[in-house]
matplotlib code that plots the C-alpha trace (Angstrom):
import matplotlib.pyplot as plt

x = [-69.0, -70.1, -73.8, -75.4, -78.9, -79.6, -81.0, -77.7, -75.7, -77.9, -77.6, -73.8, -73.7, -76.1, -75.3, -72.9, -74.2, -77.5, -75.8, -73.7, -76.8, -78.8, -76.1, -73.2, -74.9, -78.1, -80.7, -84.3, -87.6, -89.7, -93.4, -95.0, -92.1, -92.7, -94.0, -97.0, -95.0, -93.4, -96.6, -98.7, -96.0, -95.8, -99.6, -99.9, -97.2, -99.0, -102.2, -100.7, -99.2, -102.5, -104.5, -102.2, -102.0, -105.8, -105.9, -106.1, -108.7, -108.7, -111.1, -108.8, -105.8, -107.6, -108.8, -105.2, -103.9, -106.5, -105.9, -102.2, -102.6, -105.2, -102.7, -100.0, -102.0, -102.2, -106.0, -105.4, -103.6, -106.3, -108.1, -104.8, -103.7, -107.0, -106.9, -103.3, -104.4, -107.3, -104.7, -102.7, -102.9, -105.1, -102.2, -100.6, -103.7, -104.0, -100.5, -101.2, -97.8, -97.1, -94.9, -94.6, -91.8, -89.8, -86.6, -83.4, -80.0, -77.5, -73.8, -71.0, -67.3, -64.9, -62.9, -59.6, -61.3, -62.5, -66.1, -68.5, -70.1, -72.8, -71.6, -73.7, -71.0, -69.5, -68.9, -69.6, -65.9, -65.4, -64.7, -67.7, -70.6, -74.2, -76.8, -80.1, -83.3, -87.0, -88.2, -91.6, -93.1, -92.0, -93.5, -92.4, -93.9, -92.4, -90.6, -90.3, -89.2, -90.6, -89.3, -91.5, -90.4, -93.5, -93.5, -96.0, -96.0, -98.1, -96.4, -98.3, -98.4, -95.4, -93.2, -94.4, -93.4, -90.0, -89.7, -90.4, -88.0, -85.3, -86.4, -85.9, -82.2, -82.3, -80.2, -82.8, -84.8, -81.7, -80.1, -83.2, -83.2, -79.8, -80.4, -83.6, -81.7, -78.9, -81.4, -83.6, -81.7, -85.0, -85.3, -81.8, -83.1, -85.9, -85.9, -85.7, -87.4, -87.6, -90.2, -91.1, -94.7, -95.6, -99.0, -100.0, -102.3, -104.4, -105.2, -102.8, -100.7, -97.3, -95.7, -92.1, -90.8, -90.4, -86.6, -84.9, -81.8, -79.7, -77.2, -74.2, -76.1, -77.1, -73.4, -72.5, -75.1, -73.9, -70.3, -71.2, -73.5, -71.0, -68.1, -69.9, -70.7, -67.1, -66.1, -68.5, -66.7, -63.4, -63.6, -64.4, -67.8, -69.5, -72.1, -74.0, -77.5, -79.9, -83.5, -84.4, -82.9, -86.3, -87.7, -84.9, -85.7, -82.4, -83.1, -83.6, -80.3, -78.6, -80.1, -78.6, -75.3, -75.3, -75.9, -72.6, -74.4, -74.4, -77.2, -77.0, -79.8, -82.2, -81.2, -81.6, -85.0, -86.4, -84.6, -83.7, -80.6, -80.6, -78.3]
y = [-123.7, -125.0, -125.1, -125.1, -124.7, -122.4, -125.4, -127.4, -124.5, -124.3, -128.0, -127.8, -125.0, -126.5, -130.3, -131.9, -135.3, -134.4, -132.7, -135.8, -138.1, -135.8, -134.4, -136.8, -140.2, -138.8, -140.5, -139.5, -140.6, -142.5, -142.5, -144.2, -143.2, -139.5, -138.5, -136.3, -133.1, -133.5, -134.7, -131.9, -129.3, -130.1, -130.1, -126.8, -125.2, -126.5, -125.0, -121.7, -121.2, -122.1, -119.8, -116.8, -117.3, -117.3, -113.9, -115.0, -117.7, -120.0, -122.5, -123.0, -123.4, -126.0, -127.8, -128.0, -129.2, -132.0, -132.9, -133.3, -135.4, -137.7, -138.2, -139.3, -141.5, -138.8, -138.7, -138.8, -135.4, -133.5, -132.1, -130.8, -129.2, -127.4, -126.1, -124.8, -122.9, -121.4, -120.0, -118.2, -114.5, -112.3, -110.0, -112.9, -113.6, -109.8, -109.4, -107.6, -108.4, -111.7, -114.0, -117.5, -120.0, -117.8, -119.8, -117.8, -118.7, -115.8, -116.4, -115.1, -114.5, -113.7, -110.7, -109.5, -107.1, -110.1, -109.5, -111.7, -110.1, -111.2, -111.5, -111.5, -112.6, -116.1, -119.5, -122.9, -123.5, -120.5, -121.3, -119.3, -120.3, -120.4, -120.2, -121.8, -121.3, -120.6, -118.2, -119.3, -115.9, -112.4, -109.1, -105.7, -102.2, -98.9, -98.7, -102.1, -105.7, -108.3, -111.9, -114.4, -117.8, -119.8, -122.9, -125.4, -127.9, -130.5, -129.7, -128.6, -124.9, -124.8, -126.6, -124.6, -121.4, -122.9, -123.9, -120.4, -118.9, -121.2, -120.4, -116.7, -117.3, -119.5, -118.5, -119.0, -115.8, -113.6, -115.5, -115.1, -111.4, -110.7, -113.3, -111.4, -108.1, -109.6, -111.2, -108.1, -104.8, -102.9, -104.1, -102.8, -99.5, -101.0, -101.2, -104.9, -107.0, -110.7, -112.5, -116.1, -117.2, -120.6, -122.2, -125.5, -128.3, -127.3, -124.0, -121.9, -119.0, -117.8, -114.7, -113.9, -110.3, -108.4, -107.8, -105.0, -105.8, -102.7, -102.5, -103.4, -106.3, -107.5, -107.6, -109.4, -112.0, -112.4, -112.8, -115.3, -117.5, -117.6, -118.2, -121.2, -122.4, -122.1, -124.3, -127.2, -130.5, -128.9, -129.1, -131.7, -132.8, -130.6, -133.0, -131.4, -131.3, -128.4, -127.3, -128.3, -131.8, -133.2, -132.2, -133.8, -136.8, -138.4, -138.0, -141.8, -142.5, -139.9, -141.3, -144.7, -143.1, -141.3, -144.7, -145.9, -148.2, -148.4, -146.2, -147.8, -150.4, -147.5, -145.6, -148.6, -149.3, -145.7, -144.2, -144.8, -143.6, -141.6, -142.9]
z = [-121.2, -117.8, -117.1, -113.6, -112.4, -109.5, -107.6, -108.1, -106.8, -103.7, -103.1, -103.5, -100.9, -98.4, -98.6, -100.9, -100.1, -101.6, -104.5, -105.2, -105.2, -107.5, -109.9, -109.9, -109.3, -110.9, -108.6, -108.8, -107.3, -109.8, -110.1, -107.1, -104.8, -104.7, -101.3, -100.4, -100.3, -103.7, -105.4, -103.9, -104.6, -108.3, -108.6, -106.7, -108.9, -112.0, -110.7, -109.8, -113.2, -115.0, -112.7, -113.2, -116.9, -116.9, -115.2, -111.6, -111.8, -108.7, -110.2, -113.2, -110.8, -108.8, -111.9, -113.3, -109.9, -109.8, -113.4, -112.9, -109.7, -111.4, -114.3, -111.8, -109.5, -106.8, -106.2, -102.4, -102.6, -104.5, -101.5, -99.9, -103.2, -103.6, -100.0, -100.6, -103.7, -101.8, -99.4, -102.2, -101.3, -103.5, -104.4, -106.3, -108.3, -108.9, -110.3, -113.6, -115.0, -113.2, -115.2, -113.9, -114.8, -117.2, -118.1, -117.7, -119.2, -118.7, -119.2, -117.0, -117.1, -114.2, -115.3, -114.0, -111.5, -109.5, -110.3, -112.2, -115.2, -117.6, -121.2, -124.4, -126.9, -126.3, -127.8, -126.3, -126.0, -123.6, -120.0, -118.9, -116.7, -117.8, -115.1, -115.7, -113.7, -113.6, -111.0, -109.6, -110.2, -110.9, -111.8, -112.8, -113.2, -114.0, -110.6, -109.0, -109.7, -107.4, -107.4, -105.5, -104.4, -103.9, -101.7, -100.4, -97.6, -95.8, -92.5, -89.4, -88.6, -86.3, -88.7, -91.6, -89.8, -89.1, -92.7, -94.1, -91.6, -93.2, -96.7, -96.1, -96.4, -99.5, -102.5, -105.2, -105.3, -105.0, -107.9, -110.0, -109.2, -110.8, -113.5, -114.5, -114.7, -116.6, -119.1, -119.5, -119.6, -119.3, -115.7, -114.7, -113.2, -111.1, -107.3, -106.6, -103.9, -103.1, -101.1, -100.0, -99.8, -98.3, -98.4, -96.6, -97.7, -94.6, -96.3, -94.2, -95.6, -94.4, -96.1, -95.5, -95.4, -98.7, -98.8, -100.7, -102.7, -103.5, -106.3, -104.1, -102.6, -106.1, -107.2, -104.0, -104.6, -108.2, -107.0, -104.3, -106.5, -109.4, -107.1, -105.6, -109.1, -110.0, -107.0, -107.8, -107.7, -106.7, -102.8, -100.2, -99.1, -96.5, -95.3, -92.4, -90.9, -90.6, -90.3, -93.8, -93.7, -92.6, -96.0, -98.1, -100.2, -99.0, -95.3, -94.7, -96.4, -94.3, -91.1, -92.0, -92.8, -89.4, -87.7, -89.3, -91.8, -95.6, -97.1, -100.5, -100.0, -99.0, -102.1, -104.4, -102.9, -103.4, -106.3, -109.9, -111.8, -114.9, -117.6]

ax = plt.figure().add_subplot(projection="3d")
ax.plot(x, y, z, "-o")
ax.set_aspect("equal")
plt.show()
C-alpha cells in the first residue's frame, strides 16, 4: 500500500525540488525558523477551526490564534492574525454544517478500464494508493457540497491578489472534493463546488470564484491526481519557477542553486531533518 498526502502530490506536480527536500530528505523548519507567513497561517487556521466549532464565534477564534502564537513565541504576529480573522467572510462563520479539518483516507485501485476507482476492501499488501488529506473547510446540505480552501498571507494587496489567482488552479480542493465523495457515499448525488478564500494580516479579504465540478470533471480530477501519485519517484526532476515560488520555504536555497552555487549550507542553517 502506497500512502500519499494531497500536499505531497501537489508538491511533486509543481516542483520536485521542493518535494525532494520535504518528502525524501525530510527537511522541516524548526521552531524559531518559521517565518511570519507560516506562523500566522498556523495560528489563523487554529483560530478558524475553534471559531467555527464554537458556532461562528470570532472572539473565540481570535483568542485561540493568540493563545497558539504565545505558546510558540509568536507574540509579534498576534495583531496580524486577529486582523486576518476579522476579514473572514460572514458566510463562513454562518455555515450551519461547516466541518473543518476532517481527515480523509480513501484507497484507490487502477482497474483494467484505465480509470482509478475507490475500493473499500483491501489489505496493506495490495499495490493500491491511499490518499490522505484534511480539507480546510467543507459543508453540505440537501443539494450542494462546497469545499473551501482557506489561505492567509501577509503580502500586500497586489501580491495577495496575484496569489489567489495562482491558488485558483491548485490541486488540493478538487482532490478533497472527490475524496469526500469517495469517503461518504451520501454525498455522491450532491452538486459540487470548490472555492478559495484568502485573508491578509492587514484585514483584507479575497474570494476566488465558486467553481462547479461536474461528474465527468470529478472523474478526470480523480484520474489525474492518482496518476500523478502513481508516478511519484519514477520520473526526472522538473525544477521550474513560477508565481508561487516566492512563498516557498526553500526559495533562498533555490536562488543559490540558480546562481550556480551549492544550496546545502543554506538548508543546513535553516532546516532540521527528520530521522
